[in-house]
C-alpha positions as CSV (number, residue, x, y, z in Angstrom):
1,M,280.5,-118.3,78.9
2,S,280.1,-121.7,80.6
3,I,282.3,-122.3,83.6
4,H,283.1,-125.8,85.0
5,I,282.4,-125.9,88.7
6,P,284.0,-129.0,90.3
7,R,281.5,-131.0,92.4
8,P,282.4,-132.4,95.8
9,V,281.7,-136.1,95.1
10,D,281.2,-138.5,92.3
11,P,277.8,-137.9,90.6
12,A,277.3,-141.7,90.4
13,L,277.0,-141.7,94.2
14,H,274.5,-138.9,94.5
15,P,271.2,-139.9,96.1
16,L,269.3,-138.7,93.0
17,A,271.4,-141.1,90.9
18,T,270.9,-144.0,93.4
19,G,267.3,-143.3,94.2
20,N,268.2,-143.3,97.9
21,Y,266.5,-140.1,99.0
22,R,263.0,-138.9,100.1
23,I,261.4,-135.5,99.7
24,A,258.5,-134.5,101.9
25,T,255.0,-133.8,100.4
26,P,252.2,-132.2,102.4
27,A,250.6,-135.7,102.9
28,I,253.9,-137.0,104.3
29,E,254.2,-134.0,106.6
30,A,250.6,-134.8,107.8
31,F,251.6,-138.5,108.3
32,Y,254.6,-137.4,110.4
33,E,252.5,-135.0,112.5
34,L,250.0,-137.9,113.1
35,V,252.8,-140.1,114.4
36,V,254.2,-137.4,116.7
37,R,250.7,-136.7,118.0
38,C,250.1,-140.4,118.7
39,L,253.4,-140.6,120.6
40,R,252.6,-137.4,122.6
41,Y,249.1,-138.5,123.6
42,R,250.0,-142.2,123.9
43,I,247.5,-143.3,121.2
44,M,248.8,-146.8,120.5
45,G,247.4,-147.3,116.9
46,A,246.4,-145.4,113.8
47,L,245.2,-146.1,110.2
48,I,246.8,-144.4,107.2
49,F,245.0,-145.3,104.0
50,G,244.9,-144.2,100.4
51,P,244.9,-145.4,96.8
52,S,247.6,-147.8,95.6
53,R,250.9,-146.5,94.2
54,I,250.3,-143.0,95.7
55,G,253.5,-143.0,97.7
56,K,252.6,-144.6,101.1
57,T,255.7,-146.9,101.2
58,R,258.0,-144.0,100.4
59,A,256.2,-142.0,103.1
60,I,256.9,-144.7,105.7
61,E,260.6,-144.5,104.9
62,Y,260.6,-140.7,105.1
63,V,258.7,-140.7,108.4
64,R,261.1,-143.3,109.9
65,L,264.1,-141.2,108.8
66,L,262.6,-138.1,110.5
67,L,261.8,-140.1,113.6
68,A,265.4,-141.4,113.8
69,R,266.7,-137.9,113.6
70,N,264.2,-136.3,116.0
71,F,263.7,-139.2,118.4
72,P,267.0,-141.0,118.3
73,K,266.2,-143.2,121.3
74,M,263.0,-144.6,119.8
75,T,263.1,-147.8,117.7
76,S,261.0,-148.1,114.6
77,Y,260.3,-151.1,112.2
78,H,258.8,-151.4,108.7
79,A,256.9,-154.7,108.2
80,Q,255.7,-155.5,104.7
81,C,252.4,-157.4,105.1
82,E,252.4,-160.3,102.6
83,H,249.6,-161.7,100.6
84,K,248.8,-165.1,102.0
85,P,246.2,-167.6,100.7
86,R,246.0,-169.0,104.3
87,H,246.2,-166.7,107.3
88,A,248.3,-168.8,109.7
89,E,250.0,-167.8,112.9
90,G,253.4,-169.1,111.8
91,P,253.9,-167.0,108.7
92,F,252.4,-163.9,110.5
93,F,255.0,-164.1,113.2
94,A,257.8,-165.0,110.8
95,N,257.0,-161.9,108.8
96,L,257.3,-159.7,111.9
97,L,260.5,-161.5,113.0
98,E,262.0,-160.7,109.6
99,A,260.9,-157.0,110.0
100,V,262.7,-156.8,113.4
101,G,265.9,-158.3,112.0
102,D,265.7,-161.9,113.4
103,P,268.4,-164.0,111.7
104,D,266.1,-167.0,111.2
105,P,262.5,-165.8,111.2
106,N,261.0,-169.2,110.1
107,A,262.7,-171.3,112.8
108,G,260.8,-172.7,115.8
109,S,257.2,-173.3,116.9
110,N,254.6,-170.6,116.9
111,P,254.9,-170.0,120.7
112,S,258.7,-169.7,120.3
113,K,258.3,-167.2,117.5
114,R,256.0,-165.1,119.6
115,M,258.5,-165.1,122.5
116,R,261.4,-164.4,120.1
117,L,259.6,-161.5,118.6
118,A,259.0,-159.9,122.0
119,L,262.7,-160.6,122.9
120,R,264.0,-159.0,119.7
121,I,261.9,-155.9,120.3
122,R,262.9,-155.7,124.0
123,E,266.6,-156.0,123.1
124,A,266.4,-153.3,120.5
125,A,264.5,-151.0,122.9
126,A,267.2,-151.6,125.6
127,R,270.0,-150.8,123.1
128,A,268.3,-147.6,122.0
129,G,267.6,-146.6,125.6
130,S,263.9,-146.1,125.4
131,G,260.8,-148.2,126.1
132,T,259.0,-146.9,123.0
133,V,258.8,-148.8,119.8
134,M,257.0,-148.0,116.5
135,L,255.8,-150.6,114.0
136,F,254.7,-149.5,110.5
137,C,252.7,-152.3,108.8
138,D,252.6,-151.7,105.1
139,E,249.8,-153.1,103.0
140,A,247.9,-153.8,106.2
141,Q,244.6,-154.3,104.4
142,R,246.0,-157.8,103.9
143,Y,245.5,-158.6,107.6
144,N,242.4,-160.4,108.7
145,E,240.7,-160.4,112.2
146,N,243.0,-163.2,113.5
147,E,246.1,-161.3,112.6
148,Y,244.8,-158.2,114.3
149,E,244.2,-160.3,117.4
150,W,247.8,-161.6,117.2
151,L,249.1,-158.1,116.8
152,R,247.1,-157.1,119.9
153,D,248.7,-160.0,121.8
154,V,252.2,-158.6,120.8
155,H,251.1,-155.3,122.3
156,D,250.0,-156.9,125.5
157,A,253.1,-159.0,125.9
158,L,255.4,-156.0,125.4
159,D,253.2,-153.9,127.7
160,R,253.8,-156.4,130.5
161,Q,257.5,-155.8,130.0
162,Q,257.1,-152.0,130.2
163,I,257.5,-151.5,126.4
164,K,255.0,-149.3,124.6
165,L,254.4,-150.5,121.0
166,F,252.8,-147.9,118.7
167,T,251.3,-149.5,115.5
168,F,250.6,-147.6,112.3
169,L,248.5,-149.6,109.8
170,V,249.3,-148.3,106.3
171,G,247.3,-149.5,103.3
172,Q,244.5,-149.1,100.9
173,Q,241.0,-147.8,101.5
174,E,239.8,-151.3,102.6
175,L,241.5,-150.5,105.9
176,L,238.7,-148.1,106.7
177,S,236.1,-150.8,105.8
178,Q,237.9,-153.3,108.0
179,K,237.7,-150.8,111.0
180,T,234.0,-150.3,110.4
181,G,233.4,-154.1,110.1
182,L,235.3,-154.7,113.4
183,Q,233.2,-152.0,115.1
184,V,229.9,-153.5,113.8
185,A,231.1,-157.0,115.0
186,G,231.8,-155.6,118.4
187,K,235.6,-156.2,118.2
188,T,236.2,-152.9,120.0
189,Q,239.4,-154.2,121.7
190,I,241.1,-154.4,118.3
191,V,239.8,-151.0,117.2
192,A,240.7,-149.3,120.5
193,R,244.3,-150.7,120.4
194,L,245.2,-150.6,116.7
195,M,242.8,-148.2,114.9
196,V,242.2,-145.1,117.0
197,E,243.3,-142.3,114.7
198,E,242.8,-142.1,110.9
199,L,244.6,-140.3,108.1
200,S,243.6,-140.2,104.5
201,F,246.8,-140.2,102.5
202,Y,246.9,-138.4,99.1
203,G,249.2,-137.5,96.3
204,I,250.3,-134.1,95.0
205,R,247.1,-132.2,94.3
206,N,247.9,-128.7,93.1
207,A,250.7,-126.3,92.1
208,E,251.2,-125.3,95.8
209,D,252.0,-129.0,96.6
210,V,254.3,-129.1,93.7
211,A,256.2,-126.0,95.0
212,T,256.5,-127.6,98.4
213,C,258.2,-130.7,96.9
214,L,260.4,-128.8,94.5
215,D,261.6,-126.6,97.3
216,G,262.9,-129.8,99.0
217,Y,265.2,-130.4,96.1
218,D,266.4,-126.7,96.2
219,R,267.1,-126.9,100.0
220,T,268.2,-130.5,100.7
221,A,272.0,-130.7,100.7
222,W,274.2,-133.6,99.8
223,P,276.7,-134.2,101.3
224,E,274.8,-133.1,104.4
225,G,275.9,-129.8,105.7
226,S,277.5,-128.7,102.4
227,A,276.4,-125.9,100.1
228,W,275.4,-128.5,97.4
229,S,271.6,-128.7,97.3
230,F,270.2,-131.4,94.9
231,T,269.4,-128.6,92.4
232,R,272.8,-127.0,92.6
233,F,274.6,-130.3,92.2
234,Y,273.1,-130.8,88.7
235,V,272.9,-127.2,87.5
236,P,275.5,-125.3,89.6
237,Q,276.0,-122.4,87.2
238,A,272.2,-121.8,86.8
239,F,271.7,-122.2,90.6
240,D,274.5,-119.8,91.4
241,A,272.9,-117.3,89.0
242,G,269.6,-117.6,90.9
243,Y,267.6,-120.5,89.3
244,R,265.5,-122.6,91.6
245,L,263.3,-125.6,90.7
246,V,260.5,-124.1,92.9
247,S,260.1,-121.3,90.3
248,D,258.9,-124.0,87.8
249,A,256.1,-125.3,90.0
250,D,253.3,-124.0,87.7
251,L,255.1,-125.3,84.6
252,L,255.3,-128.8,86.1
253,W,251.7,-128.8,87.4
254,H,250.4,-127.7,83.9
255,A,252.6,-130.4,82.2
256,F,250.9,-133.1,84.4
257,E,247.5,-131.5,83.8
258,A,248.0,-131.6,80.0
259,A,249.1,-135.3,80.1
260,H,246.2,-136.2,82.4
261,H,243.6,-134.6,80.1
262,K,245.2,-135.7,76.8
263,A,245.0,-139.3,78.1
264,N,241.3,-138.8,79.1
265,L,242.0,-140.0,82.6
266,P,239.0,-139.9,84.9
267,G,239.0,-138.1,88.2
268,Q,241.0,-135.1,89.4
269,L,244.7,-135.0,88.9
270,E,246.6,-136.3,91.9
271,I,250.3,-137.0,91.3
272,P,251.9,-140.1,92.9
273,M,255.3,-139.3,94.5
274,E,257.0,-141.9,92.4
275,S,256.0,-140.2,89.2
276,F,256.8,-136.8,90.5
277,A,260.3,-137.8,91.7
278,R,261.0,-139.4,88.3
279,V,260.1,-136.2,86.5
280,V,262.4,-134.1,88.6
281,E,265.2,-136.7,88.2
282,I,264.8,-136.6,84.4
283,V,264.8,-132.8,84.2
284,L,267.9,-132.4,86.4
285,K,269.8,-135.1,84.6
286,E,268.9,-133.6,81.2
287,S,269.7,-130.1,82.4
288,E,273.1,-131.2,83.7
289,L,274.4,-131.2,80.1
290,R,272.9,-127.7,79.4
291,D,273.9,-125.9,82.5
292,A,275.0,-122.3,82.1
293,P,274.4,-119.0,83.9
294,G,270.8,-118.0,83.1
295,Y,269.7,-121.5,82.1
296,S,266.3,-122.9,83.2
297,P,264.4,-125.9,81.9
298,D,261.9,-125.0,79.3
299,Q,258.3,-126.1,79.1
300,A,259.1,-128.7,76.5
301,L,261.6,-130.5,78.8
302,W,259.1,-130.6,81.7
303,A,256.5,-132.1,79.2
304,Y,259.1,-134.6,78.0
305,A,259.8,-135.7,81.6
306,V,256.1,-136.1,82.4
307,H,255.6,-138.2,79.3
308,H,258.5,-140.5,80.3
309,C,257.7,-140.7,84.1
310,G,255.1,-143.5,83.8
311,Y,252.2,-141.6,85.3
312,V,249.7,-142.1,82.4
313,Q,250.8,-145.7,81.9
314,S,250.4,-146.6,85.6
315,R,247.0,-145.0,85.7
316,H,245.9,-147.0,82.6
317,A,247.3,-150.2,84.1
318,T,245.5,-149.9,87.4
319,G,242.3,-148.4,85.9
320,R,242.2,-146.4,89.1
321,V,240.2,-143.2,89.7
322,L,241.9,-140.9,92.1
323,V,239.3,-138.6,93.6
324,A,240.7,-135.8,95.8
325,A,239.0,-135.5,99.1
326,A,236.7,-132.5,99.6
């Protein structure tokens, strides 16, 4: 017999309904560990590179949330590097000023923008009570040599004011080629400051990775500190009777495998976080109407969700071959 269990908040406000949540993948955990290692050993710059649409932007947001929780006195920023037909100093500094919350990033001359950027970062560091600041530059393969030099200038200006800026360049595989090109050209000062460590970012590669991510839905509570995990919020009767999403890890992996092979996609299966999250959201929202003690999503529902998550369509659209690293 189905029993109605009142939920603690309006379902329309749930992070799964708003999309305002992040679940860790093994690659995101490796990204966070890299950042912490750089902080510990005072390595000022690192590259994080991988195929487009594999979840790097979501990873930055998740890592920043973790940093805010675990290092509350440290300041972090997320700059979205823009595609520009002309690499000019003004737009470069305006972009960074926007990232640090300047109210009028395009105002003033180039020297005044430089000074204002340092001032904004210094003010934020003082408010937070730490001289450590982290800058995540998303789509950083769009930078050219001049922009890396300007970024190095920002480091130097802040260093003179006893503020340590750690820069994480996040982007596509071209980032690695840029590093090699700078090394060949003898631009070691850029490499030594901004590109010391490297991390190859990847999607969800096997059923074990799927289980790690599904476990996040089973364990993450909202409201925080409550007994309402994401899974329990949508299927409380099934959850209270023992159902967990993680038990369907093999079902979900095989559903993606079947879609991958049916569409004749090249390369090994590697699931982008965006596609994965959409599948789980579809399954939980559909299951909400079917919730009962003993309920669990069947294989047909997982296959339906994979079909509607956009994975095959996005792979066809990009023509991209995802090759898992050895």
